[in-house]
C-alpha positions in Angstrom: 0.1 -0.1 -0.1 1.2 3.3 -0.8 1.1 5.3 2.5 3.4 8.3 1.9 1.4 11.0 0.1 2.6 10.6 -3.6 1.2 12.6 -7.0 2.1 11.3 -10.2 2.2 13.7 -13.0 1.7 11.9 -16.2 2.3 13.5 -19.9 2.0 11.6 -23.3 5.3 9.7 -22.8 3.5 7.8 -19.9 1.3 5.9 -22.1 4.0 5.4 -24.7 5.0 1.8 -23.7 1.4 0.7 -24.0 1.3 1.9 -27.7 0.0 5.4 -27.5 1.5 8.3 -29.3 3.5 11.3 -27.5 2.1 14.7 -28.2 4.2 15.5 -31.4 3.1 11.9 -32.6 -0.4 12.4 -32.0 -0.1 15.7 -34.1 1.3 13.9 -37.1 -1.3 11.1 -36.7 -4.1 13.4 -36.6 -2.8 15.4 -39.8 -2.2 11.8 -41.7 -5.8 10.7 -40.3 -7.3 14.0 -42.2 -4.8 14.1 -45.1 -7.5 12.5 -47.6 -11.2 11.6 -47.4 -10.7 8.1 -46.4 -12.8 6.2 -43.7 -11.2 7.9 -40.7 -11.7 11.3 -42.4 -15.5 10.3 -43.1 -16.0 9.0 -39.7 -15.5 12.5 -38.5 -17.5 13.9 -41.0 -20.7 11.7 -40.4 -20.4 13.2 -36.6 -21.7 16.5 -38.3 -18.7 18.3 -39.1 -18.6 20.3 -42.4 -16.0 19.0 -44.8 -14.6 22.3 -45.4 -14.1 22.7 -41.6 -12.2 19.5 -41.4 -10.0 20.5 -44.3 -9.4 23.8 -43.0 -8.6 22.6 -39.6 -6.2 19.8 -40.9 -4.6 22.5 -42.9 -4.0 25.1 -40.5 -2.9 22.5 -37.8 -0.2 21.3 -40.4 1.2 24.6 -41.0 1.1 25.9 -37.3 4.5 25.0 -36.4 3.1 23.7 -33.2 4.3 20.5 -31.3 0.9 19.3 -30.3 -2.9 19.4 -31.2 -3.3 20.8 -27.7 -0.9 23.8 -28.6 -2.8 24.7 -31.5 -6.1 24.4 -30.2 -5.3 26.7 -27.3 -5.1 29.6 -29.8 -7.6 28.3 -32.2 -11.0 27.6 -30.2 -12.8 27.6 -33.5 -11.5 23.9 -34.1 -11.7 22.6 -30.6 -14.6 20.2 -31.3 -13.3 18.9 -34.5 -9.9 18.7 -32.8 -11.2 16.6 -30.2 -13.1 14.3 -32.5 -9.9 13.7 -34.5 -7.6 12.8 -31.4 -10.4 10.6 -30.3 -10.7 8.9 -33.8 -6.8 8.5 -33.6 -6.6 6.9 -30.1 -9.7 4.8 -30.2 -7.8 2.9 -32.9 -5.0 2.5 -30.7 -6.6 1.1 -27.8 -5.4 -2.6 -27.3 -6.1 -3.8 -23.6 -3.7 -6.6 -24.3 -0.9 -3.8 -24.2 -1.7 -2.9 -20.6 -1.0 -6.3 -19.2 2.5 -7.1 -20.7 4.6 -9.4 -18.6 7.8 -7.2 -19.1 7.7 -5.6 -15.5 10.6 -3.4 -16.2 8.7 -1.6 -18.8 5.1 -1.8 -17.6 5.0 0.9 -14.9 1.4 0.2 -14.5 1.8 -3.2 -13.3 4.6 -1.9 -11.1 2.5 0.9 -9.7 -0.7 -1.6 -8.9 2.0 -4.1 -7.1 2.9 -1.0 -4.8 -0.9 -0.3 -4.3 -1.5 -3.9 -3.0 -3.6 -4.4 -0.1 -6.9 -5.5 1.1 -9.9 -4.6 -1.0 -11.1 -2.5 1.9 -8.2 -0.6 2.0 -7.3 -0.3 -1.3 -8.9 3.5 -1.4 -6.9 4.4 1.5 -3.7 4.3 -1.2 -2.2 7.8 -0.5 -1.7 8.5 -4.4 -3.2 10.9 -6.8 -2.6 11.9 -10.2 -2.6 14.5 -12.6 -2.8 13.2 -16.3 -2.4 15.4 -19.3 -3.4 12.2 -21.3 -6.3 11.8 -23.4 -6.1 8.0 -23.5 -7.9 6.3 -20.5 -5.4 3.5 -20.2 -4.6 4.2 -16.7 -8.1 4.2 -15.5 -9.1 1.2 -17.8 -5.8 -0.5 -16.1 -6.9 0.2 -12.6 -10.4 -0.8 -13.1 -9.7 -4.1 -14.5 -7.0 -4.9 -12.4 -9.0 -4.1 -9.4 -11.9 -6.2 -10.7 -9.8 -9.3 -11.3 -7.6 -9.1 -8.4 -10.3 -9.2 -6.1 -12.9 -10.9 -7.7 -15.6 -7.8 -7.5 -17.9 -7.0 -10.0 -18.0 -3.9 -12.4 -20.2 -1.5 -10.2 -17.9 -2.1 -7.1 -14.6 -1.9 -9.2 -15.9 1.4 -10.5 -16.7 2.6 -6.8 -13.2 1.7 -5.8 -11.7 3.8 -9.0 -13.9 6.8 -8.1 -11.9 7.0 -4.9 -8.8 7.5 -6.5 -7.9 11.3 -7.4 -7.2 11.4 -11.0 -7.2 15.1 -12.3 -7.3 15.8 -16.1 -6.5 19.4 -16.3 -6.5 19.7 -20.4 -9.7 17.6 -21.0 -11.4 20.0 -18.5 -10.2 22.9 -20.4 -11.4 21.5 -23.5 -14.7 20.5 -22.2 -15.2 23.8 -20.6 -14.9 25.6 -24.0 -18.1 24.3 -25.3 
């Protein structure tokens, strides 16, 4: 069990071992996704965005000189919704739960962390840890949820209750959603 007050600040590199892109890689993947009117482009268009808006977003993002989609959206709020959808389209394609449970403990800090959080089910929520994450993927939450459910043989509802007691702050998502 983690008894010492601990705060982990996670950037995009934290999810890299599990198959997710860094900020600059996500930038490139969003540009590539929107580069032509293929299936991914059409999936965003079908959510109600005008094709010209999507193309304009991609064009401006690509030539923005920024390192991440976040940096770009900070100054171009008119593209916020299409930008969020484009990032989600990229990240959803990369969600592979098996990547979270690789047995190589040296490269799987999620498993290392969960091992350090080991305690009885009743005391699990007393782990003195919180997270500030700048990631858009949900791999940490997914890993903790499934690990609690399977380690302690509890149902999804009770696993969700345990996860809700762990403090996970997502400042960029809060910014992005507060702009709507």
